[in-house]
N, C-alpha and C positions, 0 to 999 in steps of 0.2 A: 328536425330529420324530416319529417313529415312536409314542413315547406318547401326544407331545400326540391325534396323528392316530385313534388308540383311544379318549383321551376324547372327544372329539368325535364318533366315531361310538360309544361308548356314550350318549353325551347325545343325540344326533337318535336314536338307533333303524333306523342305515341298512346295509344290507348290504356288503359287503369290495368290490364292483364299485363300487356307487355312494361309499365313499371313496374311486376312484381320481379315478370322475370329478368329483367333489366338487373336489379337489385341481387341476384344470385350468378348471371351469367356475364354481366362486363363487369371488368375489374376497376373502369373510368369512373362507373356508377358505385360504386363500392369506395373507394377513396374519397371521391366529394362528400358521400354517406357516414363516413370513418365508420366503416363494418366491411374492412379488405377480411376476403376468405372467409366468409361467412357462412352455412353451411346450409341455413333457413334464414328464408324471408325476414327481413326487420321487422316488416308490416305487413297486414295481411290486407288485400283488395277491399274487403268490409271499411278498416278503420280507413284508410285514405280518402275512401269515396266520401265517411263518416266526416271525416277533418276538414275537407274540401265545403260540404254542406254547411258547418258551422263557423269556417268563413267568410259564405254568402253572406249566412243571414246577423252575422255579426259585422255587415258590409265593410271585409277585411282583404277580399278576396282581391281588388283592385288597389290596395294599401301596398301588398304584397310584390304586383307587381313595380308601381310609382316607388319603394324602397328597392328594390334588383336594379331599376333604370338610374337611379340617384346614385345607386353606389358604384356603377358602372363608370358615371360620368366625372366620378370625383377621385375615383384609382384610375381610371384610362389604362387599365387593363384590359380591358374589352370592350367596346365597339357599343356605348349608348342605342344611337341608331339603327343596327340590325339588330340589336335585342330588343328593342322597341317594337320595330315589324316583328318580329320572329312573335314575340308574346300577345301581342295587341290582335294578332289572329290566330293563338292556337286554342288549343282543347281542356285550358285550363278550369273551366268552369263546367265541365262532363259532357253528358248530352244532354240537349236542347242551347247549350251558351258554345257550341263547339264553334262556332265563328260567331261575329258579332252582325250587329245590323248593318252595318254597311256593306260589308262582302257578303252575306248573304241576298242583299237586294243585290248587289252588284254583280254576283255570277248567275243569278237568276234573270237579269239582263242580258249580258252576254249570252246565255241559253236562246234566248229568244232570235237573238240576233243571228246565233249559228244555225237553227233551224230553218230560218225563213233564208238564208244564207246557201245554204244546202238544195234547199228546194230547190233555188233560182240559177245551183250553180256557179253564183259569183262567191267572191272574195267575202270573208269576214267584217275587215276592216271598212271596204267597200260599201258594203251593207249599212254598217254601225254609223260610216259617215253621212247616208244618205237618210238616215232614222233620225242623225243628231244626238249620236250617242256613242262619239268614240272613247270618249273615260273607258268603258265598260268594256273595251277592247283591251285592255293594259293588263300583264299578268297579274297584277293587287291594286284594286280598286284604292284602296285605303294609301299605297305608295304613292297614286296618281293622283289624287289630291291632296298631296305632301302637305300635311297638318300634322300641328303638334297636339297627340293624340291628348295627353295630359289636361291639354286646355282647354276648361270646357264650352270657353268661347267661341273657339276653335272646332270642338268637336260638332257644336249645332250649328255652326257654320257650315260642313262638308255634309249634315244630312241636309239640311233645306238642297245643298245642290245635287245632293241624290235625289231626292226626291222629285227635284225639277225633273231629271232625268228618266225618273219614272215616269212621270207626266207625260213627257214626249213619247216617250217609248209606245205609252199607253196608246195615245192618240197616231201614232203613226201604225199602229196595228190594226186600229180602224178602215187604212185605206188598205191594206193591203188586199189581194183575190181572197174566196173565202174558203181555199184550201187551206193557204201559206198563215190563214189569220186562224185555221181550227189549230195546225200543228202548232201554231204560238202562243196558243191561248194558253196550255197548263203551268208552262216555266212562268208566262205571267201573273198568273193567279196565283204563284208561291211569293213573287216581287210583291205581289198586293196585299198576301196574307202575310206575311215579314212585315208590309209597315201597319197593316192594323192593327198586329199581337204585341212589337216589338219597338213602334212610334209613339210618342207622346206631340200630336200635331201641333198642339196649343201653343206647348214650348218653343215648338221651330218657329212656328209661326209669327211668334210675339220677337224670336230671334231673325234681323234680316238685316244685315249689316248690310254695308254698301258691298256691290260683287267684287269679287277679286280674281286676279286671272282672264284670262282670254275669255273673251265676252261673245255674242252672235253679230258676226260683221253683215249682215246682211242678211236681211228679210227673208223667210221661208217661200217655196216656188209656188204658183200655181198648181192645184194637182186637179184632175179627175179622175172619179172611182173606175176599177173597169170592172167587167163582168156583169154591166147593166148594173150596180148599186149606187142609189142616190144618198144624199145627205136631206132627210128632212126638221121640221122644229114644227114647235106649237108656241107662241107668244100669247103671255097671257096679260093684260094691263090691268091695273085695276088700284081702287084709290084707297089708300091708311084710313080707317077712322081715326076720325079726332082725336089730338092727342095720346096716338096709339102707337108713335111714330117709335119710341125706345122699347116700349112690349116689344113690337114685330121684333126687331133687331135682337133680344134675347132669345124671344122663342124659335127666331133662326139658328142663334147659337146653339140650341138645345140640338135642335133638329141636328144639327153639323155634329155635334160632342157624341150622342147617342144615333148618328148614322140611321136615321127613318126616312122614312118616303122616298125613295133613289128610285123611283121608276123603272121600273122593271126593262131593261133594254138601251138606257140613255148613254150616248158617248157621253155628254156635258150637260151640268146644269147650273145655272144662274138665277139671281134674283137681283136685278140692277134696280138700283133707287136712281129717282129720274134726277138729273143733275140743275135746271130749271124748276121743279116743282118735286119736293122730297115726299108728299103726300102721296104721288103715283109712284107703286112699283111696278116692275113688267116680269113675270114668271117664264124664262126659257128653258123650253126642253129640245135634247137634239140628239135624234136619231139617225144609224143606218137605215136605211127602208127594206132589208134584208131579217133586220136584226127584229125589227118592231114588232111586239106584241099584241095578240086580238084589239081591238077598239072596244072590248066590253075588262081588256085589265086594264087600257091606260083608264078609263072613265072610272073602272072604280078607285084607282090609286090617286085622282081629281079627285075623286067624291071624298077620301079619304085629306086629304092635304088640306082641302079648301074646310072641311068641321073643323081641324086642328086649329085655323087660323083663323076660325069665323070670330073673333071678338076683337080682332085686329084690322082687318080688312072689309070692306065692304063689296061684299061678291055680286051684289046688285048693279054695279058698275062695271062689271069688269067685261071687257074685249077679247074676242079670240081672235088669232090670226094662224093658220099653217101658211106653210114653207115648204120649200123645197129648191136646194142648190143647182145650181147650173153646175161651179167651178168651186174650189177648195183649196183652202193650205194644207 
């Protein structure tokens, strides 16, 4: 009975309190749960929540959905595709799992597009197209991606595409006027928070199949910042200590996994290996000058970064170069 109630709840998209009310007031629910004309709820809200939590702990919550879809496919009594879409975006998992990562990121990015469109007095679709994020204009991001969400490979492929859109939007926001960028930041921060909390980046990066569907048909256009803002960068070219290339890669991977040395205010950061001479690397940091921190902050972060890599990089060979962008993509 509890499992059936969870499936109905997921399909209807209602709260736990509404489930208890439905078992008393809705004869359709009573018929499915085999409790017609009951005068009291067949279970309490606490029991429902506890049962759902036990399903999650036993990793049976997903199996409950999968089995329901299997029955729909075999019986043909109701459409499995519509059922899958409803259950995949349902509140089956309760607070904190009301929507899965895909839809949470999609909704946040759609909000970014909408606040900018409202500020500029333009259509949402037009702004999303300019940003290279048309997919978030769809009513359902997961429906637009059109994947079989029960297949692990397809879920990871779709997640990679969603994260690509997030990166595109993040770069695009950097090109906006300051007021527009400030309006977009709260929703963008939510998307990035979901990415940080819910996404296993390493698994996604290891799974990069050949792109499917429509790819970019033309390169991004040249742009220039409005309101006098400029892009600035600092490149540091430094030699790797002999025999330490592999150790350097390991330390950089550890930095990525732990999200260390983020250099406040940077738009992008890169560590390049020289194709012709892998014993040389270049560390690049890019800022928008309106968001650059004080020089003392930059130097302190750089000092800490250098100390972390002192055993693998010969900082005595370091060459520093600062640049300013005239135009950009």
